[in-house]
N, C-alpha and C positions, 0 to 999 in steps of 0.2 A: 647382911647387903650383902648381894650379889656380885659380879664384876661390873663397874664402872664402864656405863656404854659407850663413853669416846673408848674408852679402852677396848671394849668389843667393836668397834665400827674401826677401830688401828689392828686390829688382830685380823680384821677380814681384810683387810687390804693388803698387808702386811701378804697374808697365803693369797692374794693375788683373787679373789673370790670379788673384790668392790674396789673401783678408781677410785685415787685421794679428792678428794672434793672440801675445798673451806668450809663452804656453804652446808654442806651435808653435815660435817664435822659441829659447825655450830649450834645446827636443830639440835642434834644429840646432846650437847652437852643440856641447852634446853630443856628437853625430854626427861633426862637423868636430873633434872632441879625438880620437876612433875611429879615422877617417881620418890624421890627421895620424902618430899612432902606428905605423899601418898603415902610409903611404906612406915614411916616415922609418926602420921599423925595418930595421936591414942584419938579414939572415941569421946568425943562430948558430947555423945548424948544418945540416954540409953532407953530401949524403945523402939521398933519402928516408927511410931504414928508420932511418939516425942518427935521423929526429926524434922516433922514436916510443921507441929505446931509451935515446937520454941527454936525455930530457924534462925541462926544469928551470922550477920553477914561474916566471909568465911575468906574477903579478899578472892585473887585469881583462883580459880576453881580448876584446871587446865590448859590446854593450850591450842590452838587456830590456824595450823600449818596450811601456808596456801604458796601457790605459783604453778608456774608453768607444766604439761603436761610432761609424762616421764621426766623428772627432775627427781625421782626417790622419795617423794612422800611418803608412799602406800609402806615403803620398804624399810625406812624412817619408821613410822606408825610400828610398823610388825617386831620389829626388833624392839621396838619399847614394849609393848605390848605382850611378849614371850617373856622376859626378864622382871616385867612388875611382879612382885612376889604376892600382892593383895589375893586376897581372897577375893570371890563375887567381882568377877570382874567378865566384861564382855566386850566383842569386833563386831562390828556390823555394816556392811553397805547402807549409808543412808538410805538408799531409795527402797532398798529392803524395811528400813526401820521404818522409815513409813507408811508404806505400806502394813503391815502389824500395826502400828497406831491409827490408820484411819480403819481396820477391821475389828480392834477393842473398842474403838470410839462407836461403832453401829450399834456390836453385843451390848454397851453399856447403855447406849439408850430405850435399849429395849427394856430394862428396868424400871423407866421411868425418872433416875436421880437426876438433879436438877442440872449439877454440873458434870458431864462426864469426863470431863478432862481429870477432876482429883483422881477418880480410883484407877484408872488406865494408867495415871504416875505412879501412883503409891504402888501399883501391881507391876511397873518398871523398873522403879526403885527398891523394891522388897531384898534383901540380903548385895543389893549392889553397890560397889564403890567403886567402880569405873568405867568408862562407856565409852569404846573408841571407836569411831566413825569414820569410814571411808567417801569420799567423792560428796562431801555436801554438797548440795545446789537445790534451790527450788525452784520449781518451773510451773508447781500443780496450785492453780487460787485454792484448793480444800486445805496443800498441807499449810500453806503460808498464810490461811485465817487461823489456825490453831497451834502453831512450830512455838509460838512464843512464848506463851499461856505453860506451854507444859516442860519447857525446859526452864522455866522459872521453879516451876513446882519442884525440878528434876535435883536443881541448884540448890532451893532450900532443904533438900532432903541430904544435901552433903556430897551427892555423886560429882566426884571430878571427871569431865567430858572433854579427850581430845580429838581434832577430828584434821581431818586433811580436806582441801577444796581447790579446786582452781582460780575461784575467785573471790578477791577483798573481801570482807562482811560488807562494805558498803555496794559492794554491786552484786551482790547476791538478789534474786528474784529481780533485777533489776528491768526495767519497763512494762514490770507485770499490774495484771488488774489488781485495783485499789491499794498502789503498793505503799501508798502512806500508813497503813494501817500496820505494815509491815515494820515498821522504821521501828518501833519500839524492841523488837527482836534483832537490829542489828546494833539500836545499842545496849540491848541484853548482851548481847554475845563480849561487843567492846569495852564490857565492862566488867564482867566476870571472867571471861579468858582472855592468855596474852595472844595475840594476836602476831606473828611473825610471818616474815616472806622467807621461803627457801628460794634465794636466787642462786641456784645451781650454774654451774658452769655450760650442762652438754642435757642436750635431751635423750639420756640413755636409752628410754625404747625405742625411740626414734632409729638414734643410732646404732644399735643393737639390727636394727633390720637393711641399715645403711649400707648397698652397694648386693645385699642379698636379695636370692631368687624368694619372691613370694607369690607368684606366680607356678604351680607345680602341676604337670600334664604327661600322660594320662594320670588320672585319678583314681591313680591304685597301688599296691604295698607300698613300692617306694616313695611316692607322694607323702603318704602314708604317715612311712616312719620320718620322713624329712621335717614334716608338722608339728609331729611328734617332739621333735630336738628343739623347735621353735617355742613351742608352746610351752615345754618343760621350761627352758631360757627364759620367757617374760614372765613367767609366774611363781619359778622357784618350785614345780612343784605342787603348787595350792592351787583349788578351787571351789568351788561352792555355786548353789543353783540360785537363777534370781528368777522372780517372779514379777513382770512387768504388768501393769491394772493400765488395760488402757479403755476406757468408755465403760468399765462394768465390767469389764472381760480380762482374763487373766493370759497374758504370753509369755509359756514359760522357756528362759534361757537357761537351761541345763548346766552350761559349764561358764563359768564366772569367776575372773578375780581382775582384782583392784581397774575396773574400767576396762575391761578385755574380754572376751565372749568368742568362745569355739560351738558353732550349730553347723549344722547339716541344711543342705539345699531345700532338702522337703518339706524339713521345719520351717525355713522361712518361704519359699514360694512353694510350695507341694500343699498349703494348706491356705482358707481364706482370708488372708490378713490383706491390709492395708497400708497405706498412706500414713494415718495417727500411727500403727502398728510399729513402723518403720522408722517413723519418727522419734517414736517414745525410745525404741532402742538405740538411736543417734543418740541422744539426751543423757544413755546411760551407758555409754562403751567410747572410747576413743581408737581400739584397735579391734576386727572382730573377722576372724577364721571361719570361711565358707570353704565346706567341702562336699565333695563327689556331684557337682554344676556340671547336670549332662547336656547333648547338644538336643535340642529342640525341635520341632515342627511345629505342622500344623495339627497335631492332636494335643498338644500339651501347652498350647497358645496362652491360655490362662496363665500358667507357670513365668513363660516367659514375660509377658504383660509386668507378674510381679517382681520382677527380677529385674528391669528396667526400672522401675518405680525405688525400689530395695535399693541401689545402683544409684540413682540419682538424691536419693537423701543420704548415704554414706559419701558420694564424693562432694554434694555441697556443704556436710557436716565436716567434711574433714579427716575421717573416718580414717585408719589406714587397715588397709585390705590383706589377709592372706589368704589365698583360694587353691582346692585342688579342683578340678574341671576336665572335664574328656575329651575336646577340645581347646586350641586358641581362640583369643575372646570375639573373631572377626567370620569365626568355623560355627559360632555357638545356636545360632538359629539363622539360619539365610532361610527360611521357603517359611511361609506363613503369613499371620495377620503381623502388619508391624515389622514385619523384617526388612524395610527398608529404613525404616526408624532406629533399630535395634545399632544400626551400625555408629549413631551416635555413642548407645553405650560401648559398645566395643572398645573406640575411640579413648570414651570416660577409662575402660579396664587399663588398657593400656599406660596411660597419663600414672593410673593410681601403681604403677609396678614401680614408677620413677621412685630410685634412692632420695630424694628430697621433698618427694609428696606426701603430704597428710599429713600427721597431728603437730609437726613443727610449726606448720603456716596457722596453727589455732590461733 
């Protein structure tokens, strides 16, 4: 058995890597309980398909850790995942996982199978004992309609699930279309997972940026180095690619970690993206780094219009913004179609630079 997770947490606090927080430490104790059950449990069923055919009630099969933005949920789950000694484990952002599932279902249906979820669940669960999700949320009707049956089969296969979320299970897919069909999934989560609120004292993500510069001009190598420091502090040097599927199109987010994304202006506004794309991004992130915002004019009025739409989406979604730009907000777009209306965008950009603005108001 490797080092107890609470002891590991205490060590990192003593080293100054973490701030002491009783709620975080209590959550680590619950994660330790999951790890102990996972590592000590002897296989009770032999053969992969037998896991499905002879599934027996196993009680709680993991943990649903929920709480406000920036409380340390992802950090705690990462420590749990890294120090879980089981073979066959996977950590994935929930949104990316559901995209994989939808793509696999599409392929399974091509074979004419009666129940596409069955082979997809079997493929996911094969040789998998632990599945960790970051940022569980349901916003898509297609996901809402299949997630219950999928998770039921994963639980039947004996997969242990640990997930983080900003919402209590009862608030998932809130006000969604045909939500009554989604309610059995909520009951399944509450039955098979321990539900625990991480009521930490501080929004650590927001606190890291409180009073710090978040708008860097000009967008030169000095700005890039400053943003590198912020990004590494927020992500711990970890990142992965995320692909958002919007109305059948893929919107790539090449640098993503735990609800934070880092993108170039050209990738966001130099391509034909629209409100639906930016809303999907807001649904996936709580902090966005946008680099190399140029000064715009009549020749790139389309880019300016998209930038206005992007900032509106970020503003309404309370997404924290870190940016590098060739000018201060008021000087980014002073001539061209919509330049007068851009003044509101500049005002919002100024407001979004405030120390108390952003995810803390979520």
